[in-house]
Every structure is written in C-alpha cells, then in structure tokens.
Backbone as CSV, one residue per row, in Angstrom:
resi,resn,N_x,N_y,N_z,CA_x,CA_y,CA_z,C_x,C_y,C_z
1,UNK,-3.532,-21.589,-40.361,-2.189,-21.506,-39.864,-1.841,-20.148,-40.629
2,UNK,-1.106,-19.524,-39.559,-0.843,-18.016,-40.001,0.951,-18.484,-39.697
3,UNK,1.660,-17.838,-40.502,3.708,-17.616,-40.135,3.787,-16.206,-40.609
4,UNK,4.362,-16.131,-39.083,5.191,-14.504,-39.214,6.187,-14.644,-39.732
5,UNK,6.680,-14.262,-40.696,7.657,-14.515,-41.142,8.977,-13.379,-40.906
6,UNK,8.826,-12.322,-40.125,9.580,-11.633,-39.677,9.460,-10.856,-38.390
7,UNK,9.725,-11.508,-37.259,9.454,-11.189,-35.837,10.720,-10.943,-34.991
8,UNK,11.329,-10.018,-34.548,12.322,-9.623,-33.373,11.904,-9.971,-32.224
9,UNK,11.648,-11.262,-31.611,11.274,-11.853,-30.478,12.208,-11.527,-29.163
10,UNK,13.487,-11.381,-30.084,14.506,-11.283,-28.712,14.846,-9.604,-28.680
11,UNK,13.691,-8.935,-29.085,14.245,-7.545,-28.600,13.957,-7.040,-27.482
12,UNK,14.524,-5.897,-26.919,14.412,-5.193,-25.671,12.982,-5.604,-25.222
13,UNK,11.996,-4.489,-25.938,10.808,-4.340,-25.693,9.826,-5.888,-25.241
14,UNK,10.910,-6.871,-25.424,9.846,-8.273,-25.198,10.701,-8.944,-23.668
15,UNK,11.342,-8.254,-23.194,12.447,-8.891,-22.050,11.806,-9.459,-21.330
16,UNK,11.831,-10.834,-21.088,10.797,-11.269,-19.670,9.778,-11.814,-20.097
17,UNK,9.291,-11.630,-21.426,7.989,-11.767,-22.023,8.014,-12.807,-23.434
18,UNK,8.973,-12.987,-23.806,9.505,-13.921,-24.747,7.892,-15.000,-24.778
19,UNK,8.169,-15.958,-23.843,7.226,-17.059,-23.661,6.090,-16.875,-23.491
20,UNK,5.515,-15.828,-22.964,4.179,-15.631,-22.579,3.784,-14.957,-24.305
21,UNK,4.542,-14.246,-24.853,4.080,-13.727,-26.618,4.250,-14.828,-27.384
22,UNK,5.510,-15.314,-27.632,4.897,-16.933,-28.283,3.942,-17.638,-27.913
23,UNK,3.592,-18.246,-26.778,2.491,-18.889,-26.462,0.774,-18.305,-26.938
24,UNK,1.096,-16.868,-26.652,-0.465,-16.249,-27.264,-0.456,-16.302,-28.810
25,UNK,0.587,-16.182,-29.234,1.017,-16.323,-30.702,0.161,-17.535,-31.410
26,UNK,0.646,-18.992,-30.526,0.454,-19.832,-30.889,-1.095,-19.827,-30.745
27,UNK,-1.650,-19.838,-29.695,-3.136,-19.582,-29.397,-3.786,-19.413,-30.621
28,UNK,-3.012,-17.908,-31.013,-4.270,-17.099,-32.309,-3.801,-17.957,-33.423
29,UNK,-3.311,-18.675,-33.537,-2.897,-19.331,-35.062,-1.664,-19.155,-35.650
30,UNK,-0.799,-18.929,-34.842,0.332,-18.359,-35.350,1.364,-19.280,-35.263
31,UNK,1.411,-20.051,-35.949,1.985,-21.674,-35.784,3.566,-21.665,-35.957
32,UNK,3.991,-20.782,-36.843,5.488,-20.239,-37.357,5.675,-19.084,-36.866
33,UNK,6.834,-18.742,-36.451,7.513,-17.316,-36.306,9.046,-17.445,-36.509
34,UNK,9.224,-16.673,-37.436,10.841,-16.308,-37.948,11.631,-14.923,-37.305
35,UNK,12.529,-15.268,-36.424,13.428,-14.306,-35.922,14.695,-14.285,-36.457
36,UNK,14.876,-13.059,-36.874,15.760,-12.755,-37.723,16.871,-12.141,-36.904
37,UNK,18.325,-12.792,-36.915,19.332,-11.894,-36.021,19.729,-10.683,-36.469
38,UNK,20.323,-9.714,-35.967,20.717,-8.624,-36.320,22.227,-8.099,-36.404
39,UNK,22.640,-9.146,-35.377,24.052,-8.456,-34.893,25.177,-10.145,-34.520
40,UNK,26.594,-10.115,-34.921,26.527,-11.094,-34.337,26.406,-11.544,-32.625
41,UNK,26.303,-10.285,-31.999,26.230,-10.774,-30.894,24.689,-11.410,-30.100
42,UNK,23.829,-11.605,-31.399,22.630,-12.105,-30.477,22.529,-13.464,-31.929
43,UNK,23.073,-13.858,-32.181,23.293,-15.240,-33.009,22.602,-16.029,-31.843
44,UNK,23.485,-16.549,-31.057,22.970,-17.660,-30.017,21.822,-17.410,-29.091
45,UNK,21.219,-15.915,-29.364,19.926,-15.819,-28.635,18.899,-16.074,-29.278
46,UNK,18.694,-15.775,-30.868,17.690,-16.113,-31.507,17.975,-17.536,-31.963
47,UNK,19.091,-18.174,-31.815,19.063,-19.335,-32.032,18.196,-20.327,-30.786
48,UNK,18.646,-19.880,-29.675,18.024,-20.377,-28.019,16.455,-19.999,-27.920
49,UNK,16.263,-18.812,-28.819,14.725,-18.932,-28.574,13.814,-19.879,-29.616
50,UNK,14.074,-19.922,-30.217,13.681,-20.767,-31.805,13.564,-22.579,-31.033
51,UNK,14.680,-22.645,-30.131,14.681,-24.040,-29.586,13.785,-23.816,-28.542
52,UNK,13.518,-23.172,-27.576,12.819,-22.883,-26.574,10.878,-22.931,-27.115
53,UNK,11.017,-22.382,-28.291,9.425,-22.371,-28.282,9.387,-22.978,-29.788
54,UNK,8.196,-24.213,-29.719,7.710,-25.065,-30.698,7.692,-24.319,-32.359
55,UNK,7.032,-22.824,-31.776,6.748,-22.223,-33.250,7.631,-21.100,-33.506
56,UNK,8.854,-21.308,-33.390,9.793,-20.260,-33.429,11.173,-20.934,-34.202
57,UNK,11.458,-19.860,-35.260,12.573,-20.518,-36.241,13.458,-19.229,-36.308
58,UNK,14.694,-19.313,-36.354,15.591,-18.306,-36.820,16.609,-18.476,-38.076
59,UNK,16.895,-16.990,-38.244,17.866,-16.825,-39.192,18.814,-15.881,-38.892
60,UNK,20.202,-16.086,-39.462,21.218,-15.409,-39.218,21.953,-14.573,-39.945
61,UNK,22.367,-13.058,-39.457,22.715,-12.385,-40.567,22.719,-10.658,-39.284
62,UNK,23.581,-9.809,-40.150,24.008,-8.583,-39.928,22.923,-7.244,-40.443
63,UNK,22.150,-6.889,-39.453,21.297,-6.129,-40.170,22.192,-4.610,-40.311
64,UNK,21.677,-4.154,-41.307,22.355,-2.668,-41.645,22.930,-1.572,-40.718
65,UNK,21.429,-1.589,-39.911,21.354,-0.447,-38.646,22.618,-0.774,-37.710
66,UNK,23.172,-2.292,-37.610,24.347,-2.714,-36.965,25.376,-2.569,-37.592
67,UNK,25.501,-2.258,-38.728,26.795,-2.220,-39.521,27.767,-1.162,-39.180
68,UNK,27.487,-0.053,-38.518,28.361,1.040,-38.186,29.248,0.530,-37.032
69,UNK,28.616,-0.587,-36.212,29.392,-1.347,-34.918,30.374,-2.461,-35.470
70,UNK,29.537,-3.143,-36.695,30.497,-4.789,-37.075,31.874,-4.262,-37.425
71,UNK,32.110,-5.423,-37.309,33.708,-5.383,-37.644,33.594,-6.346,-38.638
72,UNK,34.755,-6.309,-39.858,34.682,-7.061,-40.620,34.706,-8.547,-39.921
73,UNK,35.835,-8.929,-38.873,35.621,-10.555,-38.811,34.198,-10.731,-38.719
74,UNK,33.225,-10.098,-37.891,32.228,-10.481,-37.985,31.303,-11.689,-38.947
75,UNK,31.712,-10.919,-40.043,31.654,-12.084,-41.115,32.080,-13.272,-41.363
76,UNK,33.449,-13.405,-40.981,33.846,-14.648,-40.894,33.276,-15.572,-39.971
77,UNK,33.223,-14.702,-38.642,31.883,-15.644,-37.678,30.919,-16.129,-38.149
78,UNK,30.290,-15.519,-38.670,28.797,-15.490,-39.533,28.959,-16.680,-40.523
79,UNK,29.864,-17.187,-41.040,30.113,-18.181,-41.976,30.066,-19.271,-41.353
80,UNK,31.215,-19.035,-40.122,31.264,-20.223,-39.120,29.843,-20.827,-38.550
81,UNK,29.035,-19.810,-38.027,28.472,-20.137,-37.528,27.288,-20.304,-38.461
82,UNK,26.716,-20.305,-39.512,25.976,-20.601,-40.205,26.401,-21.896,-40.636
83,UNK,27.459,-22.448,-40.899,28.150,-23.651,-41.477,27.382,-24.785,-40.451
84,UNK,27.741,-24.591,-39.219,27.034,-25.314,-37.888,25.916,-25.386,-37.887
85,UNK,25.152,-23.754,-37.889,23.353,-24.057,-38.351,22.960,-25.057,-38.994
86,UNK,23.507,-25.246,-40.132,23.099,-25.848,-41.150,22.739,-27.210,-40.910
87,UNK,23.353,-27.708,-39.657,22.825,-29.084,-38.786,21.685,-29.010,-38.194
88,UNK,21.008,-27.696,-37.765,19.915,-27.161,-36.821,18.625,-27.029,-37.743
89,UNK,17.838,-27.886,-37.635,16.568,-27.961,-38.573,15.647,-26.394,-38.100
90,UNK,16.055,-25.714,-37.234,15.247,-24.582,-36.901,16.011,-23.163,-37.539
91,UNK,16.898,-23.463,-38.079,17.543,-22.161,-38.971,16.831,-22.322,-40.523
92,UNK,16.620,-21.176,-40.967,16.373,-21.083,-41.519,16.431,-20.268,-43.094
93,UNK,16.996,-19.181,-42.495,17.390,-18.558,-43.750,18.658,-17.445,-43.307
94,UNK,19.382,-16.849,-43.854,20.039,-15.871,-43.848,19.354,-14.704,-43.908
95,UNK,19.566,-13.751,-42.706,18.695,-12.442,-42.472,19.145,-12.145,-40.713
96,UNK,18.590,-10.574,-40.570,18.113,-9.748,-41.526,19.486,-9.219,-42.311
97,UNK,19.467,-9.221,-43.313,20.581,-8.243,-43.926,19.933,-7.424,-44.920
98,UNK,20.907,-6.315,-45.680,20.036,-5.231,-46.499,20.739,-4.292,-46.724
99,UNK,20.250,-2.878,-46.966,20.730,-1.976,-47.128,19.622,-0.649,-46.240
100,UNK,20.110,0.445,-45.955,19.127,1.321,-45.117,19.549,2.348,-45.465
101,UNK,18.916,3.203,-46.659,19.402,4.855,-46.783,18.258,5.626,-46.449
102,UNK,17.694,5.465,-45.328,16.836,6.316,-44.798,17.185,6.901,-43.541
103,UNK,17.798,6.123,-42.687,18.599,6.864,-41.201,19.516,7.564,-41.637
104,UNK,19.641,8.872,-41.309,20.318,9.691,-41.823,22.003,9.464,-41.684
105,UNK,22.325,8.688,-40.475,23.921,8.472,-40.186,24.065,7.224,-41.034
106,UNK,23.482,6.514,-41.743,23.836,5.517,-42.529,23.911,5.591,-43.996
107,UNK,23.560,6.969,-44.392,23.602,7.442,-45.714,24.756,8.574,-45.948
108,UNK,25.913,8.278,-45.536,27.482,9.299,-45.507,27.881,8.114,-46.524
109,UNK,28.882,8.809,-47.279,29.238,8.016,-48.188,30.081,6.677,-47.900
110,UNK,30.769,7.017,-46.753,31.608,5.945,-45.848,30.492,4.785,-45.290
111,UNK,29.489,5.028,-44.835,28.688,4.440,-44.140,28.029,3.346,-45.499
112,UNK,27.517,4.252,-46.313,26.923,3.378,-47.663,27.755,2.448,-48.060
113,UNK,29.392,2.387,-48.394,30.066,1.892,-48.918,30.327,0.659,-47.673
114,UNK,30.393,0.649,-46.352,30.381,-0.350,-45.611,29.143,-1.015,-45.675
115,UNK,28.239,-0.316,-45.586,26.481,-1.082,-45.750,26.492,-2.083,-46.809
116,UNK,27.127,-1.897,-47.977,27.181,-2.596,-49.321,27.993,-3.640,-49.192
117,UNK,29.462,-3.434,-48.413,30.388,-4.459,-48.330,29.583,-5.855,-47.741
118,UNK,28.907,-5.072,-46.424,28.476,-6.420,-45.565,26.862,-7.088,-46.499
119,UNK,26.632,-6.544,-46.961,25.433,-6.529,-47.703,26.089,-7.672,-48.657
120,UNK,26.785,-7.351,-49.279,27.249,-8.165,-50.528,28.212,-9.511,-49.833
121,UNK,28.833,-9.266,-48.825,29.542,-10.518,-48.400,28.569,-11.634,-47.690
122,UNK,27.203,-11.135,-47.176,26.286,-11.589,-46.710,25.850,-12.623,-47.508
123,UNK,25.572,-11.466,-48.559,24.746,-12.567,-49.862,25.566,-13.808,-50.424
124,UNK,27.192,-13.428,-50.313,27.822,-14.628,-50.602,27.701,-15.478,-50.116
125,UNK,27.509,-15.455,-48.558,27.146,-16.518,-47.479,26.135,-17.664,-47.586
126,UNK,25.153,-16.323,-48.162,23.628,-17.296,-48.386,23.870,-18.031,-49.684
127,UNK,24.591,-17.469,-50.899,24.710,-18.227,-51.888,25.776,-19.469,-51.982
128,UNK,26.420,-19.424,-51.166,27.387,-20.572,-50.764,26.753,-21.691,-50.253
129,UNK,25.904,-21.422,-49.150,25.045,-22.503,-48.584,23.827,-22.711,-48.886
130,UNK,23.533,-22.376,-49.817,21.884,-22.298,-50.333,20.780,-21.677,-50.108
131,UNK,20.986,-20.751,-49.162,20.065,-20.427,-48.328,19.106,-19.331,-48.747
132,UNK,18.187,-19.017,-48.594,17.369,-17.862,-48.919,17.541,-16.345,-47.794
133,UNK,17.482,-15.692,-48.081,17.680,-14.232,-47.703,16.564,-13.196,-47.290
134,UNK,16.525,-12.927,-45.557,15.341,-12.031,-45.311,15.975,-10.289,-45.359
135,UNK,15.937,-9.526,-46.416,15.943,-8.655,-46.751,15.292,-6.952,-46.510
136,UNK,16.232,-6.180,-45.718,15.923,-5.232,-45.315,16.055,-4.090,-46.370
137,UNK,15.194,-3.559,-47.075,15.156,-2.733,-48.034,14.598,-1.316,-47.868
138,UNK,14.845,-0.707,-46.823,14.386,0.588,-46.642,14.813,1.306,-47.664
139,UNK,14.167,2.250,-48.469,14.784,3.134,-49.221,16.165,2.741,-50.053
140,UNK,15.968,1.582,-50.477,17.144,0.799,-50.987,16.661,-0.297,-51.971
141,UNK,15.586,0.041,-52.579,15.549,-0.862,-53.399,16.248,-1.175,-54.260
142,UNK,16.556,-0.502,-55.426,17.222,-0.311,-56.460,18.819,-0.908,-56.079
143,UNK,19.165,-0.288,-55.471,20.708,-1.052,-54.635,20.663,-2.474,-54.457
144,UNK,19.456,-2.445,-53.481,19.155,-4.449,-53.270,19.365,-5.077,-54.470
145,UNK,18.497,-4.616,-55.140,18.168,-5.236,-56.568,19.669,-5.386,-57.640
146,UNK,20.358,-4.307,-57.476,21.347,-4.588,-58.437,22.705,-5.524,-57.959
147,UNK,22.641,-5.772,-56.570,23.571,-6.796,-56.192,22.793,-8.356,-56.415
148,UNK,21.830,-8.026,-56.313,20.750,-9.460,-56.342,21.103,-9.901,-57.698
149,UNK,21.082,-9.309,-58.615,21.253,-9.547,-60.159,22.544,-10.297,-60.568
150,UNK,23.466,-9.674,-59.345,24.905,-10.050,-59.603,25.226,-11.269,-58.824
151,UNK,24.948,-11.555,-57.386,25.188,-12.533,-56.832,23.785,-13.635,-56.667
152,UNK,23.759,-14.521,-57.326,22.279,-15.274,-57.193,22.130,-16.148,-55.951
153,UNK,21.165,-15.644,-55.160,20.860,-16.771,-54.157,19.546,-17.156,-54.170
154,UNK,19.282,-18.132,-53.390,17.843,-19.243,-53.411,16.862,-18.290,-52.990
155,UNK,16.463,-16.891,-53.276,14.976,-16.312,-53.393,15.241,-15.752,-52.051
156,UNK,14.132,-15.725,-51.486,13.659,-14.977,-49.980,12.840,-14.198,-49.941
157,UNK,12.874,-13.022,-49.004,11.497,-12.555,-48.917,12.200,-10.894,-48.995
158,UNK,11.324,-9.610,-49.425,11.715,-8.460,-48.987,10.907,-8.143,-48.279
159,UNK,11.693,-7.734,-47.062,10.547,-7.795,-45.728,10.323,-6.004,-45.835
160,UNK,8.718,-6.027,-45.073,8.627,-4.433,-45.495,8.583,-3.942,-46.602
161,UNK,8.090,-4.248,-47.662,8.073,-4.009,-48.917,7.327,-2.702,-48.837
162,UNK,7.852,-1.811,-49.542,7.023,-0.102,-49.802,7.920,0.179,-50.997
163,UNK,8.036,-0.286,-52.429,8.855,0.000,-53.211,7.676,0.168,-54.630
164,UNK,8.241,0.666,-55.730,6.913,0.645,-56.938,6.516,-0.739,-57.491
165,UNK,5.707,-0.568,-58.159,5.202,-2.004,-58.644,6.649,-2.468,-59.457
166,UNK,7.179,-1.504,-60.243,8.285,-2.097,-61.264,9.372,-2.755,-60.408
167,UNK,9.536,-2.573,-59.058,10.868,-2.732,-57.906,9.875,-4.005,-57.552
168,UNK,8.546,-4.323,-57.429,8.017,-5.517,-57.331,8.378,-6.385,-57.836
169,UNK,7.780,-6.146,-59.430,8.044,-7.455,-60.263,9.294,-7.671,-60.323
170,UNK,10.465,-6.737,-60.163,11.747,-7.460,-60.187,11.954,-8.323,-59.126
171,UNK,11.659,-7.827,-58.047,11.978,-8.726,-57.010,11.065,-9.958,-57.131
172,UNK,10.331,-10.286,-57.914,9.202,-11.476,-58.117,9.958,-12.089,-59.226
173,UNK,10.907,-11.459,-60.256,11.153,-12.042,-61.330,12.343,-12.852,-60.998
174,UNK,13.274,-12.092,-59.621,14.036,-13.026,-59.228,13.881,-14.084,-58.134
175,UNK,12.537,-14.055,-57.822,12.647,-15.548,-56.943,11.922,-15.010,-55.585
176,UNK,11.747,-13.659,-55.378,11.371,-13.505,-53.920,10.328,-13.273,-54.009
177,UNK,9.656,-13.196,-52.554,8.380,-12.996,-51.694,8.346,-11.711,-51.361
178,UNK,7.377,-10.872,-51.244,7.351,-9.396,-50.739,6.435,-9.654,-49.478
179,UNK,7.331,-9.068,-48.127,6.789,-9.023,-46.905,5.888,-7.944,-46.763
180,UNK,4.492,-7.934,-46.071,3.268,-7.055,-45.734,3.001,-7.351,-44.560
181,UNK,2.926,-6.135,-43.780,2.436,-6.039,-42.267,1.917,-4.876,-41.743
182,UNK,2.045,-4.508,-40.549,1.265,-3.477,-39.967,0.653,-2.524,-40.788
183,UNK,2.043,-1.705,-41.840,2.055,-0.696,-42.584,0.460,-0.732,-43.221
184,UNK,0.429,-1.881,-43.906,-0.839,-2.022,-44.837,-1.837,-2.093,-44.045
185,UNK,-2.211,-1.783,-43.029,-3.688,-1.763,-42.043,-3.935,-0.521,-41.791
186,UNK,-3.005,0.846,-42.331,-3.401,2.107,-42.286,-3.587,2.610,-43.479
187,UNK,-5.233,3.301,-43.331,-6.080,3.623,-44.639,-4.922,4.894,-45.263
188,UNK,-4.289,5.503,-44.754,-3.344,6.549,-45.803,-2.478,5.560,-46.607
189,UNK,-1.874,4.615,-45.926,-1.071,4.046,-46.808,-1.423,3.536,-47.903
190,UNK,-1.452,4.375,-48.899,-2.523,3.940,-50.527,-1.214,3.350,-51.314
191,UNK,-0.502,3.365,-51.226,0.911,2.924,-51.820,0.769,1.460,-51.519
192,UNK,0.762,1.281,-50.126,1.125,0.060,-49.646,0.130,-1.225,-50.048
193,UNK,-1.134,-0.623,-49.610,-2.224,-0.824,-50.040,-2.324,-1.539,-51.005
194,UNK,-2.286,-0.758,-52.312,-2.562,-0.666,-53.322,-2.095,-2.036,-54.038
195,UNK,-0.029,-2.155,-53.944,0.276,-3.325,-53.729,-0.266,-4.397,-53.382
196,UNK,-0.294,-4.392,-51.650,-0.859,-5.529,-51.098,-2.574,-6.395,-51.967
197,UNK,-3.354,-5.064,-52.655,-4.127,-5.613,-53.233,-4.221,-6.204,-54.840
198,UNK,-3.086,-5.868,-55.693,-3.212,-6.247,-56.706,-1.629,-7.122,-57.346
199,UNK,-0.978,-7.009,-56.318,0.424,-7.760,-56.521,0.051,-9.404,-56.726
200,UNK,0.773,-10.250,-57.692,0.160,-11.661,-57.312,0.202,-12.188,-56.106
201,UNK,-0.831,-12.713,-55.779,-1.046,-13.204,-54.116,-0.100,-14.563,-53.672
202,UNK,0.507,-15.104,-55.400,1.685,-16.180,-54.872,2.901,-15.397,-54.258
203,UNK,2.826,-13.998,-54.538,4.153,-13.230,-54.255,4.232,-12.656,-52.764
204,UNK,3.022,-12.847,-51.958,3.001,-11.816,-50.660,3.105,-13.080,-49.624
205,UNK,4.015,-12.597,-48.817,3.792,-13.200,-47.192,3.570,-12.001,-46.499
206,UNK,3.406,-12.653,-44.913,2.950,-11.852,-44.018,3.976,-11.846,-42.944
207,UNK,3.832,-10.740,-41.913,4.736,-10.582,-41.215,4.282,-9.258,-40.033
208,UNK,5.060,-9.459,-39.206,4.644,-8.174,-38.198,5.986,-7.363,-37.961
209,UNK,7.123,-7.751,-38.250,8.576,-6.762,-37.662,8.398,-6.830,-36.218
210,UNK,7.323,-6.880,-35.574,7.207,-6.889,-34.006,8.616,-6.624,-33.404
211,UNK,8.910,-5.858,-32.427,8.029,-5.188,-31.945,7.726,-3.604,-32.838
212,UNK,8.205,-3.741,-33.724,7.892,-2.610,-34.288,7.031,-2.210,-35.637
213,UNK,6.825,-1.759,-36.431,5.580,-1.449,-37.343,4.308,-2.056,-36.807
214,UNK,3.855,-1.545,-35.534,2.645,-1.792,-34.736,0.995,-1.045,-36.214
215,UNK,0.272,-2.559,-36.145,-0.815,-1.909,-36.631,-1.973,-0.937,-36.524
216,UNK,-2.685,-0.497,-37.197,-3.197,1.052,-36.943,-3.787,0.704,-35.413
217,UNK,-4.475,-0.438,-35.349,-5.214,-0.368,-33.710,-4.243,-0.436,-32.704
218,UNK,-3.159,-0.975,-33.168,-2.001,-0.835,-31.734,-1.392,0.098,-31.655
219,UNK,-1.019,0.703,-32.769,-0.099,2.085,-32.708,-0.457,3.297,-31.831
220,UNK,0.869,3.629,-31.304,2.082,3.294,-31.122,2.563,2.515,-30.250
221,UNK,1.794,1.552,-29.778,2.132,0.733,-28.577,2.995,-0.705,-29.273
222,UNK,3.660,-1.293,-28.510,4.425,-2.584,-29.137,3.622,-3.188,-29.816
223,UNK,4.268,-3.469,-31.185,3.550,-4.873,-32.161,3.835,-5.984,-31.153
224,UNK,3.076,-7.242,-31.681,3.359,-8.500,-31.340,2.782,-9.810,-32.335
225,UNK,3.537,-10.631,-32.341,3.259,-11.819,-33.572,1.853,-11.871,-33.385
226,UNK,1.078,-11.908,-32.103,-0.307,-12.978,-32.334,-1.178,-11.264,-33.043
227,UNK,-0.804,-10.109,-33.518,-1.624,-9.392,-34.362,-1.444,-10.072,-35.759
228,UNK,-0.806,-10.973,-35.972,-0.815,-11.285,-37.275,-1.751,-11.845,-38.049
229,UNK,-2.946,-12.720,-37.533,-4.084,-12.736,-37.954,-5.004,-11.689,-38.113
230,UNK,-5.243,-10.450,-37.675,-6.063,-9.282,-37.673,-5.385,-8.518,-38.768
231,UNK,-3.956,-8.387,-39.303,-3.261,-8.223,-40.046,-3.912,-8.605,-41.413
232,UNK,-3.743,-10.069,-41.084,-4.344,-11.314,-42.681,-5.407,-10.855,-43.164
233,UNK,-6.419,-10.487,-41.804,-7.547,-9.919,-42.403,-7.811,-8.576,-42.984
234,UNK,-7.029,-7.684,-42.595,-7.173,-6.616,-43.496,-6.701,-7.115,-44.987
235,UNK,-5.632,-7.794,-45.225,-5.268,-8.294,-46.577,-6.232,-8.954,-47.109
236,UNK,-7.061,-9.656,-46.443,-8.411,-10.387,-47.347,-9.213,-9.609,-47.608
237,UNK,-9.665,-8.335,-46.717,-10.566,-7.202,-46.818,-9.899,-6.569,-48.623
238,UNK,-8.409,-6.272,-48.273,-8.069,-5.611,-49.562,-8.404,-6.419,-51.191
239,UNK,-8.167,-7.568,-50.730,-8.228,-8.563,-52.039,-9.423,-9.316,-52.149
240,UNK,-10.864,-8.885,-51.291,-11.959,-9.342,-51.530,-11.920,-10.822,-50.847
241,UNK,-11.287,-11.408,-50.340,-11.176,-12.726,-50.096,-11.238,-13.241,-48.571
242,UNK,-11.644,-14.715,-48.201,-11.839,-14.981,-47.561,-10.601,-15.192,-46.572
243,UNK,-10.839,-14.913,-45.539,-9.309,-14.996,-44.312,-8.853,-15.979,-44.177
244,UNK,-9.560,-17.244,-44.232,-9.108,-18.261,-44.451,-8.308,-18.806,-45.518
245,UNK,-8.691,-18.361,-46.684,-7.641,-18.727,-47.692,-6.778,-17.723,-47.994
246,UNK,-6.404,-16.432,-47.331,-5.523,-15.580,-47.351,-4.367,-16.400,-46.124
247,UNK,-4.856,-16.804,-45.337,-3.940,-17.747,-44.376,-3.261,-18.734,-45.211
248,UNK,-4.199,-19.608,-45.274,-3.526,-20.784,-46.487,-2.579,-20.306,-47.573
249,UNK,-2.910,-19.232,-48.134,-1.927,-19.020,-49.324,-0.609,-18.545,-48.856
250,UNK,-0.821,-16.915,-48.174,0.891,-16.739,-47.435,1.249,-17.584,-46.858
251,UNK,0.895,-18.505,-45.938,1.588,-19.782,-45.283,2.175,-20.506,-46.180
252,UNK,1.537,-20.640,-47.657,2.060,-21.538,-48.388,3.344,-20.698,-48.910
253,UNK,3.168,-19.680,-49.324,4.245,-18.613,-50.197,5.383,-18.781,-49.170
254,UNK,4.952,-18.234,-48.054,6.243,-18.477,-46.800,7.238,-19.680,-46.677
255,UNK,6.587,-20.897,-46.888,7.182,-21.979,-47.049,8.113,-22.458,-48.253
256,UNK,7.477,-22.127,-49.254,8.134,-21.881,-50.565,9.439,-20.905,-50.349
257,UNK,9.171,-19.742,-49.733,10.223,-19.074,-49.679,11.110,-19.528,-48.619
258,UNK,11.139,-20.163,-47.716,12.304,-20.797,-47.014,11.953,-22.186,-46.927
259,UNK,12.727,-22.838,-47.931,12.346,-24.492,-47.830,12.701,-25.409,-46.473
260,UNK,13.704,-24.529,-45.622,14.043,-25.782,-44.583,12.863,-25.402,-43.557
261,UNK,11.992,-23.999,-43.670,10.868,-23.883,-42.763,9.919,-24.909,-42.975
262,UNK,9.725,-25.591,-44.514,8.747,-25.979,-44.681,9.222,-27.975,-44.179
263,UNK,10.288,-27.650,-43.829,10.865,-29.366,-43.465,10.363,-29.856,-41.970
264,UNK,10.025,-28.531,-40.997,9.696,-28.648,-39.990,8.241,-28.116,-39.494
265,UNK,7.547,-27.772,-40.477,5.650,-27.756,-40.209,4.798,-28.776,-40.406
C-alpha cells in the first residue's frame, strides 16, 4: 500500500483525465490520494473528486499563492465548509495552507502580511476542529514554525520539505511529518536526499504534488500519483531498505498524521 499525501488531481493539467489517473494510480498500489484544496472556488471540486474515486480523499484550505485574490469572507466560508465536511469521512485535513516567500510577488510587505493573516486564521480553524494541517513551507519554514508554536494544531504534514535539520527536528517535535517526493529523486538534490536518508523514518511521508515536482525520470513532463511507488523505491535505496518496508512505514506515518484517513482505509 502506498499513500500519496499530496496531489492536486483537480489541476487543469489533469483535465478530463482524472478518472484514468486515479485508476492507474490504484493499479500501481497507490491505495489513497489526498487532494488539497487551494481556494474557496475549488472546495466543491476536490470533494467531488474524492467521492468519485475509491482511492481519493481531500482537504480544505486556501493556498498562499491564491491569497492575493482571496477575500476575508473566504475564511468565514471556509469555516462553514469545514463544519459541514466534518460529517464527510472523505474529508481528512485542513490544507493546503501556509506561507510562500519564494514567489517574488508574494514577498512584498503587504502581501507577506496578508499571507500571514490567512495562515493564522486557517490554523485557528484547524485548531478549533481538531484537524491536522497540510503545510506549504516554501522558503518560509521559520515563519511557519513561529505560528505553529502559538496556535496549537493536531499535527499534520510539512509538504515538500526542504529545510535544515534543525527545522526538521522542530517540525517533528511539534508532531508533524515531513513530505518527500520528486525532488528527492534528483542526484543533485544533496540536502533533500541527506534529510530523506537520515531523518527518523517515523517522521517521513511520501507525496507527488502532482502535476508539479516531477521526478527525475519524468521531468519536465507532468507528474502523476502513479509515480509514487517509484519515488518510494528511491527512498528505499537512500535508506538501504526493502521497498516493501518503506511502503508500509510511510503509509502508517500518513495514517498517523491524518487520523480521519486511517478511519477509511
């Protein structure tokens, strides 16, 4: 069993192919895919996909890249949507939320402030409903951690982790798992591969972030959740382990990070 803890199956790159992609992933042993929302206007889309496919679940959140267009009222709408979704077994997390200090347009003082406001308010929603969070941490690990210390949430995943050992240890101490995917498959990605090889395996989950972050053998083509087993093979090689053990342990880690996911597997 493999679990793709982060896949944007609703993205335009998969238009009209979602059914085939989900089915192909299942054939490859990817028994569960988590589809995070990115904006208020795709909440219904990710939920519908999760209900259409036996191996799909979803999260609700406003991605930092979509914060510039977001309105404060979207947060109130999200709180209502989450309250309703608590009755839906396919709803497993708050996400994708976080901070992005890599994209230049998001690094102006005003936009950093707006990002932080939306991040904080979404952490509060996660806290209030006892839900884990799927975190976007691009060039923002320390700021992400600052607010996690202030607003206690039920753990979650630092998606596409690419920070320092110290930052990794802090996320782990706060009850988070760390997401590794396609970036780990590039031999030049020395820091990510070092982290994947040496961090406690109990803290690692696998993801594709499809259609983005394609693995080395696919880049620059569209990524897909069916690539997850081969990504897992790379982790097995880095850790000198059997791939079956990697599948078992990373899947167990994903279920620990998202208890609602564990309830339906």
